[in-house]
C-alpha positions as CSV (number, residue, x, y, z in Angstrom):
1,M,49.7,83.6,72.8
2,V,49.7,82.8,69.1
3,T,53.1,83.5,67.5
4,M,53.7,85.3,64.2
5,I,56.7,86.4,62.1
6,I,56.8,89.3,59.6
7,V,58.6,88.8,56.2
8,E,59.0,92.1,54.3
9,D,61.9,93.4,52.3
10,E,61.1,97.1,52.8
11,A,62.5,98.0,56.3
12,L,60.1,101.0,56.9
13,E,57.1,98.8,56.1
14,R,58.4,96.0,58.2
15,N,59.0,98.2,61.2
16,A,55.5,99.8,60.7
17,L,53.9,96.4,60.7
18,R,55.7,95.3,63.8
19,N,55.6,98.4,65.9
20,C,52.6,100.5,64.8
21,I,49.9,97.8,65.2
22,D,48.6,96.6,68.6
23,W,49.1,92.9,68.0
24,G,48.5,92.1,71.7
25,L,44.9,93.2,71.2
26,I,44.2,90.0,69.3
27,G,46.5,87.7,71.2
28,V,49.5,87.7,68.8
29,E,53.1,87.8,69.7
30,I,55.7,88.9,67.0
31,V,58.6,86.5,67.5
32,G,60.7,87.4,64.5
33,E,61.1,89.3,61.3
34,A,62.9,88.8,58.0
35,A,63.9,90.8,55.0
36,N,63.4,88.1,52.3
37,G,61.9,84.6,51.8
38,A,65.1,82.8,52.6
39,Q,65.4,84.4,55.9
40,G,61.7,83.9,56.5
41,L,62.1,80.2,55.8
42,S,65.0,79.9,58.3
43,L,62.9,81.6,61.0
44,V,60.0,79.2,60.3
45,M,62.4,76.2,60.7
46,E,63.8,77.7,63.9
47,L,60.7,79.2,65.6
48,R,57.8,77.2,64.1
49,P,55.4,80.2,64.3
50,D,51.7,79.8,64.1
51,I,51.3,82.6,61.5
52,V,53.6,84.0,58.7
53,L,52.6,87.5,57.5
54,T,54.6,88.1,54.3
55,D,55.0,90.4,51.3
56,V,54.8,88.6,48.0
57,S,57.5,90.2,45.9
58,M,60.9,89.9,47.6
59,P,64.5,89.4,46.6
60,V,66.5,86.2,47.0
61,M,63.3,84.1,47.6
62,N,59.7,85.3,46.9
63,A,56.7,84.4,49.0
64,I,55.5,81.7,46.6
65,E,58.8,79.8,46.8
66,M,59.0,80.3,50.6
67,S,55.5,79.1,51.1
68,K,56.1,75.9,49.1
69,S,59.0,75.1,51.4
70,I,57.0,76.0,54.5
71,R,54.2,73.6,53.5
72,T,56.7,70.7,53.5
73,I,58.1,71.4,57.0
74,A,55.2,73.1,58.8
75,P,52.0,72.4,56.9
76,E,49.8,73.7,59.7
77,T,51.3,77.2,59.6
78,K,48.9,80.0,58.5
79,I,50.4,82.1,55.7
80,L,49.0,85.5,54.9
81,F,50.1,87.3,51.7
82,I,50.4,91.1,51.5
83,S,50.6,92.3,47.9
84,S,50.1,95.4,45.8
85,Y,47.3,95.5,43.3
86,D,49.8,94.8,40.5
87,D,51.1,91.7,42.3
88,F,47.6,90.3,43.1
89,E,47.3,88.1,40.1
90,Y,50.8,86.8,40.8
91,A,49.9,86.2,44.5
92,K,47.0,84.0,43.5
93,Q,49.5,81.4,42.3
94,G,49.6,80.5,46.0
95,I,46.0,79.2,45.9
96,S,47.3,75.6,45.7
97,L,49.5,76.3,48.8
98,N,46.4,76.9,50.9
99,I,47.2,80.5,51.7
100,F,45.0,81.7,54.5
101,A,44.3,85.3,53.2
102,Y,45.4,87.9,50.7
103,I,45.8,91.5,51.8
104,T,46.3,94.3,49.3
105,K,48.4,97.4,49.8
106,P,48.0,100.0,51.1
107,V,47.3,98.0,54.3
108,D,44.4,99.2,56.4
109,E,45.3,98.6,60.1
110,S,41.9,97.7,61.3
111,E,41.2,95.4,58.3
112,L,44.6,93.7,58.8
113,L,43.8,93.1,62.5
114,R,40.4,91.6,61.6
115,I,42.1,89.2,59.0
116,V,44.9,88.1,61.3
117,K,42.3,87.6,64.1
118,K,40.6,85.1,61.9
119,A,43.9,83.3,61.5
120,V,44.4,83.4,65.3
121,D,40.9,81.9,65.8
122,S,41.7,79.1,63.3
123,V,45.0,78.3,65.1
124,M,43.2,78.2,68.5
125,E,40.4,76.0,67.2
126,E,42.8,73.6,65.6
127,A,44.8,73.4,68.8
128,F,41.7,72.7,70.8
129,E,40.5,70.0,68.4
130,K,44.0,68.4,68.6
131,K,43.8,68.3,72.4
132,M,40.3,66.8,72.3
133,Y,41.4,64.2,69.7
134,D,44.4,63.3,71.8
135,K,42.3,63.0,74.9
136,I,39.6,60.9,73.1
137,R,42.3,58.7,71.6
138,N,44.0,58.2,74.9
139,D,40.7,57.5,76.7
140,Y,39.8,55.1,74.0
141,N,43.1,53.2,74.2
142,V,42.9,53.0,78.0
143,S,39.3,51.9,77.9
144,L,40.0,49.3,75.2
145,K,42.9,47.9,77.1
146,L,40.8,47.7,80.3
147,A,37.9,46.1,78.4
148,R,40.1,43.5,76.8
149,Q,41.7,42.7,80.2
150,A,38.4,42.4,81.9
151,A,37.0,40.1,79.1
152,V,40.1,37.8,79.2
153,H,39.8,37.7,83.0
154,Q,36.2,36.6,82.7
155,V,37.1,33.9,80.2
156,L,40.0,32.6,82.2
157,T,38.1,32.5,85.5
158,G,35.0,30.8,83.9
159,V,32.6,33.7,84.2
160,P,30.1,33.7,81.3
161,I,30.6,36.4,78.7
162,D,28.8,37.2,75.5
163,K,30.6,35.9,72.4
164,G,29.6,39.0,70.4
165,E,31.3,41.2,73.0
166,L,34.5,39.2,72.7
167,E,34.4,39.5,68.9
168,Q,34.0,43.3,69.1
169,L,37.2,43.3,71.3
170,G,39.0,41.1,68.8
171,L,39.0,38.2,71.2
172,G,36.4,35.9,69.6
173,W,39.0,33.2,69.1
174,L,39.0,32.6,72.9
175,V,35.6,30.9,72.7
176,S,35.5,30.0,69.0
177,G,35.9,26.2,69.7
178,E,39.0,26.1,67.5
179,R,41.5,23.5,68.6
180,Y,44.2,25.9,69.5
181,M,45.2,27.6,72.8
182,T,48.3,27.9,74.9
183,I,48.5,29.6,78.3
184,F,51.6,30.5,80.3
185,L,51.1,31.6,83.9
186,S,53.9,33.7,85.4
187,V,54.0,33.9,89.2
188,L,55.9,37.0,90.4
189,E,58.0,37.4,93.5
190,N,58.3,41.2,93.1
191,H,55.0,42.6,91.9
192,K,55.7,46.2,92.7
193,E,57.7,46.8,89.5
194,K,55.9,48.3,86.5
195,I,56.0,46.4,83.2
196,H,55.4,49.0,80.5
197,D,53.2,48.5,77.5
198,E,56.1,49.1,75.2
199,A,58.0,46.1,76.7
200,I,54.9,43.9,76.4
201,S,54.5,44.9,72.8
202,G,58.1,44.0,72.2
203,L,57.5,40.6,73.8
204,N,54.4,40.0,71.6
205,K,56.4,40.7,68.5
206,R,59.0,38.1,69.5
207,L,56.3,35.6,70.2
208,S,54.4,36.3,66.9
209,E,56.4,33.7,64.9
210,M,55.0,30.9,67.0
211,A,51.4,32.2,67.4
212,A,48.6,33.7,65.4
213,F,47.5,35.7,68.5
214,V,49.2,36.7,71.7
215,I,47.7,38.4,74.7
216,H,49.9,39.4,77.6
217,L,48.1,40.8,80.6
218,K,48.2,41.3,84.4
219,L,45.4,39.5,86.2
220,S,46.4,40.5,89.7
221,R,49.4,41.7,91.6
222,E,51.1,38.3,91.4
223,L,49.8,36.8,88.1
224,Y,50.9,37.7,84.6
225,V,49.3,35.5,82.0
226,T,50.5,35.0,78.4
227,I,47.8,33.5,76.1
228,M,48.8,32.3,72.7
229,A,46.7,30.9,69.9
230,G,48.3,29.0,67.0
231,Q,50.1,25.8,66.3
232,E,50.3,23.1,69.0
233,L,53.6,23.6,70.7
234,S,56.2,20.9,71.0
235,R,58.0,20.5,74.2
236,G,61.0,22.2,72.8
237,D,59.0,25.2,71.6
238,A,57.4,25.5,75.0
239,D,60.8,25.5,76.7
240,K,61.9,28.2,74.3
241,I,58.9,30.4,75.2
242,R,59.5,29.8,78.9
243,L,63.0,31.0,78.5
244,L,61.8,34.0,76.5
245,L,59.3,34.9,79.2
246,N,62.0,34.6,81.9
247,E,64.3,36.9,79.8
248,F,61.4,39.4,79.4
249,F,60.7,39.6,83.1
250,S,64.4,39.8,83.9
251,L,64.9,42.7,81.5
252,S,61.8,44.3,83.0
253,G,63.3,44.2,86.5
254,V,60.7,41.7,87.8
255,S,61.6,38.4,89.6
256,V,59.6,35.4,88.5
257,S,59.3,32.5,90.9
258,R,57.5,30.1,88.5
259,I,56.2,29.9,84.9
260,E,53.6,27.2,84.2
261,Y,52.4,26.1,80.8
262,A,49.4,24.2,79.4
263,G,48.4,23.4,75.8
264,G,44.7,23.5,75.1
265,W,43.6,21.2,72.4
266,E,40.5,20.0,74.2
267,A,40.2,22.1,77.3
268,S,38.5,25.5,77.5
269,P,40.5,28.6,78.4
270,A,39.0,28.5,81.9
271,Q,40.0,24.8,82.4
272,L,43.5,25.5,81.1
273,Y,43.9,28.5,83.4
274,D,42.6,26.5,86.4
275,E,45.0,23.6,85.5
276,I,48.1,25.7,85.5
277,R,47.0,27.7,88.5
278,Q,46.5,24.5,90.5
279,R,49.9,23.2,89.4
280,S,51.6,26.2,90.9
281,L,52.5,25.7,94.5
282,V,52.7,29.4,95.3
283,V,49.3,30.5,94.0
284,A,46.1,29.8,95.9
285,P,42.9,29.8,94.0
286,P,41.2,33.3,94.5
287,A,38.0,31.5,95.6
288,A,39.8,29.8,98.5
289,V,39.4,32.8,100.8
290,V,35.8,33.3,100.1
291,K,34.1,29.9,100.4
292,P,31.2,30.3,102.8
293,E,30.4,28.1,105.6
294,K,26.9,27.0,106.4
295,K,26.7,29.3,109.4
296,K,28.8,32.5,109.7
297,S,28.6,35.4,112.1
298,R,28.1,38.8,110.7
299,T,31.6,39.7,111.9
300,Q,33.1,36.8,109.8
301,I,31.2,37.9,106.7
302,V,32.4,41.5,107.1
303,E,36.0,40.3,107.6
304,E,35.7,38.2,104.4
305,I,34.3,41.1,102.5
306,E,37.2,43.3,103.6
307,G,39.7,40.5,102.9
308,I,38.5,40.3,99.3
309,I,38.7,44.1,98.9
310,N,42.2,44.4,100.4
311,E,43.4,41.6,98.2
312,R,41.6,42.5,94.9
313,Y,41.0,46.2,95.0
314,P,43.0,46.8,91.8
315,E,40.4,44.7,89.9
316,A,36.9,45.7,88.7
317,L,35.2,44.8,92.0
318,S,31.5,45.3,92.6
319,I,29.1,44.4,95.4
320,E,27.5,41.9,92.9
321,L,30.9,40.2,92.3
322,I,31.8,40.1,96.0
323,A,28.3,38.6,96.8
324,K,28.8,36.0,94.2
325,M,32.1,35.0,95.7
326,L,30.5,34.6,99.1
327,H,27.4,33.0,97.8
328,F,25.1,35.6,99.2
329,T,22.9,38.2,97.6
330,P,24.3,41.8,97.1
331,N,21.5,43.3,99.3
332,Y,22.3,40.9,102.1
333,I,26.0,41.6,102.3
334,G,25.4,45.3,101.8
335,T,23.0,45.4,104.8
336,I,25.3,43.2,107.0
337,Y,28.3,45.4,106.3
338,K,26.4,48.7,106.9
339,L,25.1,47.4,110.3
340,E,28.6,46.2,111.4
341,R,30.7,49.1,110.1
342,G,28.4,52.0,109.7
343,E,29.3,52.6,106.1
344,S,28.8,51.0,102.7
345,I,31.0,48.4,101.0
346,N,31.7,50.8,98.2
347,R,32.8,53.4,100.7
348,Y,35.3,50.9,102.2
349,L,36.5,49.9,98.7
350,Q,37.0,53.6,97.9
351,K,39.0,54.1,101.1
352,V,41.3,51.1,100.4
353,R,41.9,52.2,96.9
354,L,42.7,55.8,97.9
355,E,45.0,54.7,100.8
356,N,46.9,52.5,98.4
357,A,47.1,55.4,95.9
358,K,48.5,57.7,98.6
359,K,51.1,55.0,99.4
360,R,52.2,54.8,95.8
361,L,52.3,58.6,95.5
362,R,54.6,58.7,98.6
363,E,56.8,55.8,97.8
364,T,57.0,55.5,94.0
365,T,57.8,57.5,90.9
366,L,54.9,56.2,88.9
367,S,52.8,58.8,87.1
368,V,49.4,59.8,88.7
369,N,47.6,58.1,85.8
370,E,49.5,54.9,86.2
371,I,48.7,54.9,89.9
372,A,45.0,55.5,89.2
373,L,44.9,52.5,86.9
374,D,46.9,50.3,89.3
375,C,44.5,51.1,92.1
376,G,41.4,50.1,90.2
377,Y,40.3,53.4,88.7
378,D,39.6,53.0,85.0
379,N,38.5,56.7,84.8
380,V,41.5,58.8,85.5
381,T,39.5,62.1,85.6
382,Y,37.2,60.6,88.2
383,F,40.2,59.6,90.3
384,H,41.6,63.1,90.3
385,T,38.2,64.6,91.3
386,L,37.6,62.0,94.0
387,F,41.1,62.3,95.4
388,K,40.9,66.1,95.7
389,K,37.4,65.9,97.2
390,I,38.5,63.5,100.0
391,A,42.1,64.5,100.5
392,G,41.6,68.2,100.1
393,Q,44.4,68.4,97.5
394,T,45.2,67.0,94.1
395,P,47.3,63.8,93.7
396,S,50.3,65.9,92.5
397,E,50.0,68.3,95.5
398,Y,49.8,65.4,97.9
399,R,52.9,63.8,96.3
400,Q,54.9,67.1,96.7
401,E,53.9,67.4,100.3
402,H,54.3,63.8,101.4
403,A,57.0,62.3,99.0
404,G,59.3,60.0,101.0
405,S,57.2,60.1,104.2
406,D,55.9,57.0,106.0
407,G,52.8,58.6,107.4
408,L,49.5,59.3,105.7
């Protein structure tokens, strides 16, 4: 319910306002009352009510003075003045304080309810707009992060991407042809740990003295890539950054088996990425498991499709991308898979993602939204809907029922 306090120095009128009017009829809860402006201000500081219904002329502190102070600590509060006809001109001094309404004495009960109801509607509308704004902002931030990650992934793996799209994401410098680029590849031993955005932001700030741009992102469960654009690094500077990255992963609770580095004064980002990836003895090129042979049985093709999905389900996989890895057409692998398994490739991908989401719900304390993103769902709302449709309960309900269990 919407909360309101009553500030009135006359006890009889204050009691009448509180007890003789059916505030519940318009969704209002009276959470406090005060006999003067000073007490009213204290209540506002303590209770943060949505609405303040106040007399104008009061001892100790009048409504004008109280309202000025309220505007500094709770500017969103709706303030309604009650004044006698003689005080009305005085009450209008509050016009600069954005007073919601002026009510003259004697107070008509039905008229008072109608005016306060308008304030209630305004409070509810503003609360709804704030929720919508917060949701849109959160969805935008998540979408922007995923879009930037996908774009950098394309650049690093040599997949063509429109330069205009990169510029819109603030990544035009990746393909600008300028002679600067530095890439560090971090190979993780323990990839189950979560590295939070706040920690990455802190790392970027520490690297900013050496680089004009820094991107730190997760390309797969084992690979974290730090891309820097700026001055060419000396060997000493490169060693400093390698130590900084080691420190960052250590503080984040993640074990790093190897950090590779390449400076890119002539090579493209994709060539640099390939160079440092090949240098690492513990990382196999993603394409290694999907190179087709001249003749393969349908069973072999299906097993390779499932191998790709099981390995790369957290990424933005599609039938088109899988087909490209296998050097077949999307229609061909879709038909082969359906004939062999009796279901679509997308259906299998969905099952793998949901089973891994269930495992995380049972075995980790990650939030549902984090799990959705980690399992390849960039639309968290869709993940909730799909999970409930298939599992018969929401992710939170599933976690409560299965937390700590080993079964599905």
